[in-house]
Each structure stands twice: as C-alpha cells, then as structure tokens.
Backbone as JSON Lines, residues from 0, in Angstrom:
{"i":0,"aa":"M","n":[0.83,-1.2,0.0],"ca":[0.0,0.0,0.0],"c":[0.86,1.25,0.0]}
{"i":1,"aa":"W","n":[1.89,1.28,0.83],"ca":[2.72,2.47,0.93],"c":[3.87,2.47,-0.06]}
{"i":2,"aa":"E","n":[4.0,1.4,-0.8],"ca":[5.12,1.3,-1.75],"c":[4.79,2.06,-3.02]}
{"i":3,"aa":"L","n":[5.41,3.18,-3.21],"ca":[5.27,3.95,-4.43],"c":[6.64,4.08,-5.07]}
{"i":4,"aa":"P","n":[6.7,4.02,-6.39],"ca":[8.0,4.2,-7.02],"c":[8.57,5.58,-6.72]}
{"i":5,"aa":"K","n":[9.89,5.68,-6.84],"ca":[10.59,6.91,-6.5],"c":[11.62,7.18,-7.59]}
{"i":6,"aa":"G","n":[11.93,8.43,-7.8],"ca":[12.96,8.81,-8.78],"c":[12.48,8.57,-10.2]}
{"i":7,"aa":"E","n":[13.34,7.95,-11.01],"ca":[13.0,7.72,-12.42],"c":[11.9,6.68,-12.6]}
{"i":8,"aa":"D","n":[11.68,5.84,-11.58],"ca":[10.62,4.83,-11.67],"c":[9.24,5.45,-11.49]}
{"i":9,"aa":"F","n":[9.17,6.62,-10.86],"ca":[7.91,7.33,-10.67],"c":[7.58,8.07,-11.97]}
{"i":10,"aa":"L","n":[6.43,7.83,-12.53],"ca":[6.0,8.39,-13.82],"c":[7.1,8.19,-14.87]}
{"i":11,"aa":"P","n":[7.34,6.93,-15.27],"ca":[8.46,6.66,-16.19],"c":[8.31,7.31,-17.56]}
{"i":12,"aa":"K","n":[7.08,7.58,-18.0],"ca":[6.87,8.18,-19.33],"c":[6.92,9.71,-19.31]}
{"i":13,"aa":"T","n":[7.05,10.29,-18.1],"ca":[7.05,11.75,-17.96],"c":[8.39,12.19,-17.37]}
{"i":14,"aa":"S","n":[9.0,13.17,-18.03],"ca":[10.29,13.67,-17.53],"c":[10.06,14.74,-16.47]}
{"i":15,"aa":"I","n":[11.1,15.01,-15.72],"ca":[11.0,16.05,-14.67],"c":[10.81,17.42,-15.32]}
{"i":16,"aa":"E","n":[11.34,17.61,-16.53],"ca":[11.16,18.88,-17.25],"c":[9.7,19.09,-17.63]}
{"i":17,"aa":"Q","n":[9.03,18.0,-18.02],"ca":[7.6,18.1,-18.36],"c":[6.79,18.46,-17.11]}
{"i":18,"aa":"L","n":[7.16,17.88,-15.99],"ca":[6.47,18.21,-14.74],"c":[6.69,19.66,-14.37]}
{"i":19,"aa":"R","n":[7.9,20.15,-14.51],"ca":[8.2,21.55,-14.17],"c":[7.5,22.51,-15.13]}
{"i":20,"aa":"T","n":[7.42,22.15,-16.4],"ca":[6.71,22.99,-17.38],"c":[5.23,23.06,-17.03]}
{"i":21,"aa":"A","n":[4.65,21.9,-16.69],"ca":[3.24,21.87,-16.3],"c":[3.03,22.68,-15.03]}
{"i":22,"aa":"Y","n":[3.96,22.61,-14.1],"ca":[3.88,23.37,-12.85],"c":[3.89,24.87,-13.13]}
{"i":23,"aa":"A","n":[4.79,25.31,-14.01],"ca":[4.91,26.74,-14.33],"c":[3.68,27.24,-15.08]}
{"i":24,"aa":"A","n":[3.06,26.38,-15.88],"ca":[1.91,26.81,-16.69],"c":[0.59,26.75,-15.92]}
{"i":25,"aa":"E","n":[0.56,26.05,-14.8],"ca":[-0.7,25.86,-14.07],"c":[-1.05,27.1,-13.26]}
{"i":26,"aa":"P","n":[-2.22,27.72,-13.5],"ca":[-2.61,28.92,-12.75],"c":[-3.31,28.62,-11.42]}
{"i":27,"aa":"R","n":[-3.9,27.44,-11.28],"ca":[-4.68,27.12,-10.09],"c":[-3.79,26.54,-8.99]}
{"i":28,"aa":"T","n":[-4.16,26.78,-7.74],"ca":[-3.32,26.43,-6.6],"c":[-3.25,24.94,-6.33]}
{"i":29,"aa":"K","n":[-4.38,24.27,-6.23],"ca":[-4.37,22.85,-5.86],"c":[-3.66,21.98,-6.88]}
{"i":30,"aa":"P","n":[-3.95,22.13,-8.18],"ca":[-3.19,21.33,-9.14],"c":[-1.68,21.65,-9.1]}
{"i":31,"aa":"K","n":[-1.35,22.89,-8.82],"ca":[0.05,23.28,-8.73],"c":[0.72,22.56,-7.56]}
{"i":32,"aa":"L","n":[0.03,22.46,-6.44],"ca":[0.56,21.77,-5.27],"c":[0.71,20.28,-5.55]}
{"i":33,"aa":"R","n":[-0.24,19.7,-6.27],"ca":[-0.14,18.28,-6.64],"c":[1.06,18.04,-7.55]}
{"i":34,"aa":"L","n":[1.27,18.95,-8.5],"ca":[2.43,18.83,-9.39],"c":[3.74,18.97,-8.61]}
{"i":35,"aa":"L","n":[3.75,19.83,-7.62],"ca":[4.94,20.0,-6.79],"c":[5.27,18.7,-6.05]}
{"i":36,"aa":"C","n":[4.26,18.02,-5.56],"ca":[4.48,16.71,-4.92],"c":[5.1,15.73,-5.92]}
{"i":37,"aa":"A","n":[4.58,15.72,-7.14],"ca":[5.11,14.81,-8.17],"c":[6.56,15.16,-8.53]}
{"i":38,"aa":"I","n":[6.86,16.45,-8.59],"ca":[8.25,16.87,-8.9],"c":[9.19,16.38,-7.8]}
{"i":39,"aa":"H","n":[8.81,16.59,-6.55],"ca":[9.65,16.14,-5.44],"c":[9.84,14.62,-5.47]}
{"i":40,"aa":"R","n":[8.79,13.88,-5.79],"ca":[8.89,12.42,-5.84],"c":[9.79,11.98,-6.99]}
{"i":41,"aa":"K","n":[9.68,12.7,-8.09],"ca":[10.52,12.39,-9.25],"c":[11.99,12.66,-8.92]}
{"i":42,"aa":"E","n":[12.21,13.64,-8.02],"ca":[13.59,13.94,-7.59],"c":[14.1,12.92,-6.58]}
{"i":43,"aa":"G","n":[13.24,12.0,-6.11],"ca":[13.67,10.93,-5.23],"c":[13.42,11.19,-3.75]}
{"i":44,"aa":"K","n":[12.61,12.16,-3.42],"ca":[12.35,12.46,-2.01],"c":[11.32,11.49,-1.43]}
{"i":45,"aa":"S","n":[11.38,11.3,-0.13],"ca":[10.45,10.39,0.56],"c":[9.13,11.1,0.82]}
{"i":46,"aa":"L","n":[8.13,10.3,1.22],"ca":[6.81,10.88,1.52],"c":[6.9,11.88,2.66]}
{"i":47,"aa":"D","n":[7.69,11.56,3.68],"ca":[7.83,12.47,4.83],"c":[8.49,13.78,4.43]}
{"i":48,"aa":"Q","n":[9.49,13.71,3.58],"ca":[10.16,14.94,3.12],"c":[9.2,15.8,2.3]}
{"i":49,"aa":"I","n":[8.45,15.16,1.43],"ca":[7.48,15.91,0.61],"c":[6.41,16.53,1.49]}
{"i":50,"aa":"A","n":[5.96,15.78,2.49],"ca":[4.94,16.31,3.41],"c":[5.47,17.53,4.15]}
{"i":51,"aa":"D","n":[6.74,17.49,4.58],"ca":[7.34,18.64,5.27],"c":[7.48,19.83,4.34]}
{"i":52,"aa":"L","n":[7.91,19.58,3.1],"ca":[8.13,20.68,2.15],"c":[6.83,21.35,1.71]}
{"i":53,"aa":"T","n":[5.77,20.56,1.59],"ca":[4.51,21.12,1.05],"c":[3.5,21.46,2.13]}
{"i":54,"aa":"N","n":[3.8,21.15,3.39],"ca":[2.88,21.39,4.51],"c":[1.59,20.6,4.36]}
{"i":55,"aa":"L","n":[1.68,19.43,3.76],"ca":[0.54,18.54,3.63],"c":[0.73,17.35,4.56]}
{"i":56,"aa":"K","n":[-0.35,16.64,4.85],"ca":[-0.24,15.43,5.65],"c":[0.35,14.32,4.79]}
{"i":57,"aa":"R","n":[1.01,13.39,5.45],"ca":[1.67,12.3,4.75],"c":[0.66,11.5,3.93]}
{"i":58,"aa":"R","n":[-0.5,11.27,4.49],"ca":[-1.54,10.5,3.8],"c":[-2.02,11.23,2.54]}
{"i":59,"aa":"T","n":[-2.12,12.55,2.61],"ca":[-2.54,13.34,1.45],"c":[-1.49,13.25,0.35]}
{"i":60,"aa":"V","n":[-0.23,13.34,0.73],"ca":[0.86,13.24,-0.25],"c":[0.83,11.86,-0.9]}
{"i":61,"aa":"H","n":[0.65,10.82,-0.09],"ca":[0.61,9.46,-0.65],"c":[-0.55,9.31,-1.62]}
{"i":62,"aa":"E","n":[-1.72,9.79,-1.24],"ca":[-2.9,9.67,-2.1],"c":[-2.7,10.43,-3.42]}
{"i":63,"aa":"T","n":[-2.1,11.61,-3.33],"ca":[-1.82,12.41,-4.53],"c":[-0.86,11.67,-5.46]}
{"i":64,"aa":"L","n":[0.21,11.12,-4.9],"ca":[1.2,10.41,-5.71],"c":[0.64,9.11,-6.26]}
{"i":65,"aa":"R","n":[-0.23,8.46,-5.51],"ca":[-0.87,7.24,-6.0],"c":[-1.73,7.54,-7.23]}
{"i":66,"aa":"R","n":[-2.43,8.67,-7.19],"ca":[-3.24,9.06,-8.36],"c":[-2.37,9.36,-9.56]}
{"i":67,"aa":"F","n":[-1.24,10.03,-9.33],"ca":[-0.31,10.27,-10.44],"c":[0.17,8.95,-11.01]}
{"i":68,"aa":"N","n":[0.43,7.97,-10.15],"ca":[0.9,6.67,-10.59],"c":[-0.15,5.97,-11.44]}
{"i":69,"aa":"E","n":[-1.43,6.15,-11.11],"ca":[-2.53,5.52,-11.85],"c":[-2.88,6.27,-13.13]}
{"i":70,"aa":"R","n":[-3.02,7.59,-13.05],"ca":[-3.57,8.38,-14.16],"c":[-2.56,9.19,-14.93]}
{"i":71,"aa":"G","n":[-1.33,9.25,-14.45],"ca":[-0.31,10.04,-15.14],"c":[-0.47,11.52,-14.83]}
{"i":72,"aa":"L","n":[-0.08,12.35,-15.75],"ca":[-0.09,13.8,-15.55],"c":[-1.5,14.37,-15.38]}
{"i":73,"aa":"A","n":[-2.5,13.63,-15.86],"ca":[-3.89,14.09,-15.73],"c":[-4.34,14.09,-14.27]}
{"i":74,"aa":"A","n":[-3.59,13.48,-13.37],"ca":[-3.97,13.41,-11.95],"c":[-3.87,14.76,-11.26]}
{"i":75,"aa":"K","n":[-3.27,15.73,-11.91],"ca":[-3.18,17.07,-11.29],"c":[-4.57,17.68,-11.13]}
{"i":76,"aa":"D","n":[-5.5,17.31,-11.98],"ca":[-6.88,17.84,-11.93],"c":[-7.78,16.87,-11.18]}
{"i":77,"aa":"S","n":[-8.72,17.41,-10.4],"ca":[-9.67,16.55,-9.71],"c":[-10.69,16.05,-10.71]}
{"i":78,"aa":"I","n":[-11.28,14.93,-10.38],"ca":[-12.31,14.36,-11.24],"c":[-13.65,14.93,-10.82]}
{"i":79,"aa":"K","n":[-14.37,15.48,-11.77],"ca":[-15.7,16.04,-11.5],"c":[-16.65,14.91,-11.17]}
{"i":80,"aa":"Q","n":[-17.28,15.02,-10.0],"ca":[-18.23,14.0,-9.59],"c":[-19.64,14.5,-9.82]}
{"i":81,"aa":"D","n":[-20.45,13.64,-10.37],"ca":[-21.85,14.0,-10.61],"c":[-22.6,13.99,-9.29]}
{"i":82,"aa":"G","n":[-23.53,14.89,-9.16],"ca":[-24.36,14.93,-7.97],"c":[-25.59,14.06,-8.15]}
{"i":83,"aa":"R","n":[-26.49,14.19,-7.24],"ca":[-27.74,13.44,-7.32],"c":[-28.55,13.98,-8.49]}
{"i":84,"aa":"P","n":[-29.19,13.11,-9.27],"ca":[-30.01,13.62,-10.38],"c":[-31.2,14.41,-9.83]}
{"i":85,"aa":"P","n":[-31.65,15.42,-10.58],"ca":[-32.78,16.23,-10.09],"c":[-34.06,15.4,-10.01]}
{"i":86,"aa":"K","n":[-34.89,15.73,-9.03],"ca":[-36.16,15.02,-8.87],"c":[-37.14,15.38,-9.98]}
{"i":87,"aa":"L","n":[-37.11,16.64,-10.4],"ca":[-37.99,17.08,-11.47],"c":[-37.25,16.99,-12.8]}
{"i":88,"aa":"S","n":[-37.88,16.41,-13.8],"ca":[-37.27,16.36,-15.13],"c":[-37.29,17.76,-15.74]}
{"i":89,"aa":"L","n":[-36.6,17.91,-16.86],"ca":[-36.55,19.21,-17.53],"c":[-37.94,19.66,-17.95]}
{"i":90,"aa":"E","n":[-38.73,18.72,-18.48],"ca":[-40.1,19.05,-18.91],"c":[-40.96,19.47,-17.72]}
{"i":91,"aa":"Q","n":[-40.79,18.79,-16.59],"ca":[-41.55,19.14,-15.38],"c":[-41.15,20.52,-14.86]}
{"i":92,"aa":"R","n":[-39.86,20.82,-14.92],"ca":[-39.41,22.14,-14.47],"c":[-39.98,23.24,-15.37]}
{"i":93,"aa":"K","n":[-40.02,23.0,-16.67],"ca":[-40.59,23.99,-17.59],"c":[-42.08,24.21,-17.3]}
{"i":94,"aa":"K","n":[-42.78,23.11,-17.04],"ca":[-44.2,23.21,-16.72],"c":[-44.4,23.98,-15.41]}
{"i":95,"aa":"L","n":[-43.55,23.72,-14.42],"ca":[-43.62,24.43,-13.14],"c":[-43.39,25.93,-13.34]}
{"i":96,"aa":"L","n":[-42.4,26.31,-14.16],"ca":[-42.13,27.73,-14.4],"c":[-43.3,28.42,-15.08]}
{"i":97,"aa":"R","n":[-43.95,27.7,-16.01],"ca":[-45.13,28.3,-16.67],"c":[-46.23,28.56,-15.65]}
{"i":98,"aa":"K","n":[-46.45,27.62,-14.74],"ca":[-47.48,27.8,-13.71],"c":[-47.11,28.92,-12.75]}
{"i":99,"aa":"L","n":[-45.83,29.01,-12.4],"ca":[-45.39,30.06,-11.48],"c":[-45.51,31.44,-12.13]}
{"i":100,"aa":"A","n":[-45.32,31.52,-13.44],"ca":[-45.39,32.81,-14.13],"c":[-46.8,33.39,-14.09]}
{"i":101,"aa":"H","n":[-47.82,32.53,-14.05],"ca":[-49.2,33.01,-14.0],"c":[-49.58,33.53,-12.62]}
{"i":102,"aa":"G","n":[-48.84,33.14,-11.61],"ca":[-49.15,33.59,-10.25],"c":[-50.2,32.72,-9.6]}
{"i":103,"aa":"P","n":[-50.28,32.76,-8.3],"ca":[-51.28,31.95,-7.61],"c":[-52.68,32.52,-7.84]}
{"i":104,"aa":"T","n":[-53.62,31.65,-8.13],"ca":[-54.98,32.11,-8.45],"c":[-55.73,32.6,-7.22]}
{"i":105,"aa":"Y","n":[-55.41,32.07,-6.06],"ca":[-56.15,32.4,-4.84],"c":[-55.46,33.46,-3.99]}
{"i":106,"aa":"N","n":[-54.32,33.96,-4.41],"ca":[-53.56,34.93,-3.63],"c":[-53.6,36.26,-4.37]}
{"i":107,"aa":"K","n":[-54.26,37.26,-3.82],"ca":[-54.45,38.52,-4.54],"c":[-53.17,39.35,-4.66]}
{"i":108,"aa":"S","n":[-52.15,39.05,-3.83],"ca":[-50.89,39.81,-3.95],"c":[-50.12,39.39,-5.19]}
{"i":109,"aa":"G","n":[-50.4,38.18,-5.72],"ca":[-49.72,37.7,-6.91],"c":[-48.35,37.14,-6.63]}
{"i":110,"aa":"L","n":[-48.02,36.97,-5.36],"ca":[-46.7,36.47,-4.98],"c":[-46.82,35.05,-4.43]}
{"i":111,"aa":"W","n":[-45.86,34.2,-4.82],"ca":[-45.82,32.83,-4.33],"c":[-45.04,32.77,-3.03]}
{"i":112,"aa":"T","n":[-45.44,31.9,-2.15],"ca":[-44.63,31.58,-0.97],"c":[-43.98,30.23,-1.24]}
{"i":113,"aa":"T","n":[-42.9,29.93,-0.52],"ca":[-42.23,28.65,-0.73],"c":[-43.16,27.49,-0.34]}
{"i":114,"aa":"K","n":[-44.01,27.73,0.64],"ca":[-44.96,26.68,1.04],"c":[-45.95,26.4,-0.09]}
{"i":115,"aa":"E","n":[-46.4,27.46,-0.75],"ca":[-47.34,27.28,-1.86],"c":[-46.67,26.57,-3.02]}
{"i":116,"aa":"V","n":[-45.43,26.92,-3.31],"ca":[-44.71,26.28,-4.42],"c":[-44.46,24.81,-4.08]}
{"i":117,"aa":"R","n":[-44.08,24.54,-2.85],"ca":[-43.85,23.16,-2.43],"c":[-45.12,22.33,-2.58]}
{"i":118,"aa":"E","n":[-46.24,22.9,-2.18],"ca":[-47.53,22.2,-2.3],"c":[-47.91,22.01,-3.76]}
{"i":119,"aa":"L","n":[-47.62,23.0,-4.6],"ca":[-47.9,22.88,-6.04],"c":[-47.09,21.74,-6.65]}
{"i":120,"aa":"I","n":[-45.81,21.64,-6.29],"ca":[-44.96,20.57,-6.8],"c":[-45.48,19.21,-6.33]}
{"i":121,"aa":"R","n":[-45.87,19.13,-5.07],"ca":[-46.39,17.87,-4.54],"c":[-47.69,17.46,-5.25]}
{"i":122,"aa":"R","n":[-48.57,18.45,-5.45],"ca":[-49.87,18.17,-6.06],"c":[-49.73,17.82,-7.55]}
{"i":123,"aa":"E","n":[-48.89,18.59,-8.28],"ca":[-48.77,18.4,-9.73],"c":[-47.91,17.2,-10.11]}
{"i":124,"aa":"F","n":[-46.79,17.01,-9.4],"ca":[-45.81,16.02,-9.83],"c":[-45.62,14.87,-8.84]}
{"i":125,"aa":"G","n":[-46.23,14.99,-7.66],"ca":[-46.11,13.92,-6.68],"c":[-44.73,13.83,-6.05]}
{"i":126,"aa":"I","n":[-43.99,14.94,-6.03],"ca":[-42.64,14.96,-5.48],"c":[-42.63,15.9,-4.28]}
{"i":127,"aa":"V","n":[-42.07,15.43,-3.17],"ca":[-42.02,16.22,-1.96],"c":[-40.61,16.79,-1.81]}
{"i":128,"aa":"Y","n":[-40.52,18.1,-1.76],"ca":[-39.24,18.79,-1.59],"c":[-39.12,19.34,-0.18]}
{"i":129,"aa":"N","n":[-37.89,19.46,0.28],"ca":[-37.58,20.15,1.52],"c":[-37.86,21.63,1.31]}
{"i":130,"aa":"P","n":[-38.47,22.33,2.28],"ca":[-38.77,23.76,2.08],"c":[-37.54,24.6,1.72]}
{"i":131,"aa":"A","n":[-36.4,24.27,2.3],"ca":[-35.18,25.04,2.0],"c":[-34.78,24.84,0.54]}
{"i":132,"aa":"Y","n":[-34.97,23.64,0.02],"ca":[-34.58,23.39,-1.37],"c":[-35.55,24.05,-2.34]}
{"i":133,"aa":"V","n":[-36.8,24.22,-1.95],"ca":[-37.77,24.92,-2.82],"c":[-37.26,26.33,-3.09]}
{"i":134,"aa":"W","n":[-36.7,26.96,-2.04],"ca":[-36.17,28.31,-2.22],"c":[-34.98,28.28,-3.18]}
{"i":135,"aa":"E","n":[-34.08,27.29,-3.06],"ca":[-32.95,27.18,-3.99],"c":[-33.44,26.97,-5.41]}
{"i":136,"aa":"L","n":[-34.48,26.18,-5.56],"ca":[-35.07,25.92,-6.87],"c":[-35.6,27.22,-7.49]}
{"i":137,"aa":"L","n":[-36.28,28.02,-6.67],"ca":[-36.82,29.3,-7.15],"c":[-35.69,30.27,-7.51]}
{"i":138,"aa":"M","n":[-34.64,30.3,-6.69],"ca":[-33.5,31.19,-6.98],"c":[-32.85,30.79,-8.3]}
{"i":139,"aa":"A","n":[-32.68,29.48,-8.52],"ca":[-32.06,29.0,-9.76],"c":[-32.92,29.35,-10.97]}
{"i":140,"aa":"A","n":[-34.22,29.44,-10.77],"ca":[-35.14,29.78,-11.87],"c":[-35.21,31.29,-12.11]}
{"i":141,"aa":"G","n":[-34.55,32.08,-11.25],"ca":[-34.53,33.52,-11.47],"c":[-35.52,34.3,-10.63]}
{"i":142,"aa":"F","n":[-36.2,33.65,-9.71],"ca":[-37.14,34.34,-8.84],"c":[-36.38,34.99,-7.68]}
{"i":143,"aa":"S","n":[-36.98,36.0,-7.06],"ca":[-36.34,36.67,-5.93],"c":[-37.37,36.87,-4.83]}
{"i":144,"aa":"I","n":[-36.88,37.25,-3.66],"ca":[-37.77,37.49,-2.53],"c":[-38.54,38.79,-2.78]}
{"i":145,"aa":"Q","n":[-39.84,38.7,-2.69],"ca":[-40.68,39.9,-2.78],"c":[-41.78,39.74,-1.75]}
{"i":146,"aa":"R","n":[-41.92,40.73,-0.96],"ca":[-42.97,40.7,0.05],"c":[-43.9,41.88,-0.17]}
{"i":147,"aa":"P","n":[-45.18,41.68,-0.04],"ca":[-46.09,42.81,-0.16],"c":[-45.85,43.77,1.0]}
{"i":148,"aa":"R","n":[-45.89,45.05,0.7],"ca":[-45.65,46.04,1.74],"c":[-46.81,46.01,2.73]}
{"i":149,"aa":"P","n":[-46.46,45.83,4.0],"ca":[-47.56,45.77,4.98],"c":[-48.29,47.11,5.09]}
{"i":150,"aa":"R","n":[-49.59,47.07,5.24],"ca":[-50.39,48.28,5.36],"c":[-51.24,48.14,6.62]}
{"i":151,"aa":"H","n":[-51.11,49.12,7.47],"ca":[-51.84,49.09,8.73],"c":[-53.33,49.28,8.45]}
{"i":152,"aa":"Y","n":[-54.16,48.64,9.22],"ca":[-55.6,48.7,8.97],"c":[-56.17,50.1,9.23]}
{"i":153,"aa":"K","n":[-55.47,50.94,10.01],"ca":[-55.93,52.3,10.26],"c":[-55.26,53.32,9.33]}
{"i":154,"aa":"A","n":[-54.53,52.84,8.35],"ca":[-53.8,53.75,7.45],"c":[-54.81,54.58,6.64]}
{"i":155,"aa":"P","n":[-54.49,55.84,6.38],"ca":[-55.41,56.7,5.61],"c":[-55.39,56.33,4.13]}
{"i":156,"aa":"S","n":[-56.45,56.69,3.43],"ca":[-56.52,56.44,2.0],"c":[-55.64,57.47,1.27]}
{"i":157,"aa":"Q","n":[-55.47,57.29,-0.02],"ca":[-54.63,58.19,-0.82],"c":[-55.22,59.61,-0.84]}
{"i":158,"aa":"E","n":[-56.54,59.72,-0.89],"ca":[-57.18,61.04,-0.9],"c":[-56.93,61.78,0.41]}
{"i":159,"aa":"E","n":[-57.01,61.06,1.51],"ca":[-56.76,61.67,2.82],"c":[-55.32,62.14,2.95]}
{"i":160,"aa":"V","n":[-54.4,61.36,2.4],"ca":[-52.98,61.74,2.44],"c":[-52.77,62.99,1.59]}
{"i":161,"aa":"A","n":[-53.37,63.04,0.39],"ca":[-53.2,64.19,-0.48],"c":[-53.8,65.45,0.15]}
{"i":162,"aa":"H","n":[-54.94,65.32,0.8],"ca":[-55.57,66.46,1.45],"c":[-54.74,66.97,2.64]}
{"i":163,"aa":"F","n":[-54.09,66.01,3.32],"ca":[-53.3,66.37,4.5],"c":[-52.03,67.14,4.13]}
{"i":164,"aa":"K","n":[-51.45,66.77,2.99],"ca":[-50.2,67.42,2.58],"c":[-50.48,68.88,2.26]}
{"i":165,"aa":"K","n":[-49.6,69.76,2.68],"ca":[-49.76,71.18,2.43],"c":[-48.65,71.66,1.52]}
{"i":166,"aa":"R","n":[-49.0,72.6,0.7],"ca":[-47.97,73.21,-0.13],"c":[-47.28,74.28,0.69]}
{"i":167,"aa":"P","n":[-45.99,74.41,0.55],"ca":[-45.27,75.44,1.3],"c":[-45.74,76.85,0.88]}
{"i":168,"aa":"L","n":[-45.69,77.79,1.81],"ca":[-46.14,79.15,1.55],"c":[-45.29,79.83,0.47]}
{"i":169,"aa":"C","n":[-44.05,79.42,0.32],"ca":[-43.2,80.06,-0.69],"c":[-43.72,79.83,-2.1]}
{"i":170,"aa":"W","n":[-44.54,78.79,-2.32],"ca":[-45.07,78.52,-3.64],"c":[-46.2,79.49,-4.01]}
{"i":171,"aa":"Q","n":[-46.78,80.17,-3.04],"ca":[-47.86,81.1,-3.35],"c":[-47.39,82.21,-4.25]}
{"i":172,"aa":"G","n":[-46.17,82.73,-3.99],"ca":[-45.67,83.82,-4.82],"c":[-45.34,83.4,-6.22]}
{"i":173,"aa":"I","n":[-44.92,82.17,-6.41],"ca":[-44.51,81.69,-7.74],"c":[-45.74,81.31,-8.56]}
{"i":174,"aa":"T","n":[-46.65,80.58,-7.96],"ca":[-47.81,80.08,-8.72],"c":[-48.98,81.05,-8.7]}
{"i":175,"aa":"G","n":[-49.03,81.93,-7.73],"ca":[-50.15,82.85,-7.65],"c":[-51.36,82.22,-7.01]}
{"i":176,"aa":"R","n":[-51.24,80.96,-6.56],"ca":[-52.37,80.3,-5.91],"c":[-52.07,80.1,-4.45]}
{"i":177,"aa":"K","n":[-53.11,80.09,-3.69],"ca":[-52.93,79.82,-2.27],"c":[-52.9,78.3,-2.04]}
{"i":178,"aa":"A","n":[-52.19,77.89,-0.99],"ca":[-52.12,76.45,-0.65],"c":[-53.49,76.0,-0.18]}
{"i":179,"aa":"T","n":[-53.9,74.84,-0.62],"ca":[-55.22,74.32,-0.22],"c":[-55.1,73.3,0.86]}
C-alpha cells in the first residue's frame, strides 16, 4: 500500500522537465501543489520529506502520488463527480415555471410563498421537496424574494394623504395660488 516508485521509476513516461513545465503553466493552486508533490517524488524524495516541504499530511501526499501513478499527468486535476439527479425532469421544471409565471390564483398579492410552491410541486408532480430546497429551486429559476408592503388597517386612503399634505407658503408667490 505504501510502496510507491521513486525517482525515475515514478511516472516513467514523464520527464521532470515536463512536470516543471506543467507546474509553471498551471494557474490554479491545488493542481500546482499536486504537481509540486510529483516533482519532489521524481527527484527521489520520501513521503515524509514531501509532506514537510509542502505542509501537507503524509496521507494526502501518498494519495496524490498514487493518483499520479494511476492516471499520469492528468492526476493534477480533480475528477468532476456527478451529484444526485434532479427530482424534477426538464419538462416538469418547464411546466412548473409556466405555472409560477401566472401567479397563484387564490392569492391577490400575486406572490408565491415557498410553502405554496412546495404544495404545487407535490400536487402536480407527486414529489415532496424540503422547504429550503424549494427556495434554492426558485432562486435557480430567477425568482427573488418579494414581500407585499404591509399596510396598517388604520392607514389613511390616498385622498386623505393628499388632502393632509400642504404646499409650502413660498409657492404662493410663484404660482399665484394659495395652498389648499
């Protein structure tokens, strides 16, 4: 398990110059650090020496060098791992967006809540989402938080507000009209 080739036996098809060129050309930090481990191993250094030089744990250095041994120079890059497939298919998501664009029929503010969207998804597609993920789904679709402005039940009407506002006296001289 811990036996890894060292020196010229490590990456026999790749020269130390190729490793150094790849190191110099790499703009990202993690792949650069992985290449540095490979360069040190190609120079014949032990795992402990490489761990000291790179400030990495011995196990991390070993795992990095093992990947280089298996995949060659391509091991400098991490392998993209697929996540869980989405619960809603592309067609279902399009249908959901069309329904959301029309707004809720029973809500006069015209704004959806995450609870309402979650219930719509459950009712239409039979899929139950976590409430937090419903919000992520809405954000990914381009929706944003919008709340109706609260209005106090004793708030005056627009006419009462307009009647209450007074024009400053300085406007009387300019307009020739008295403030009402």
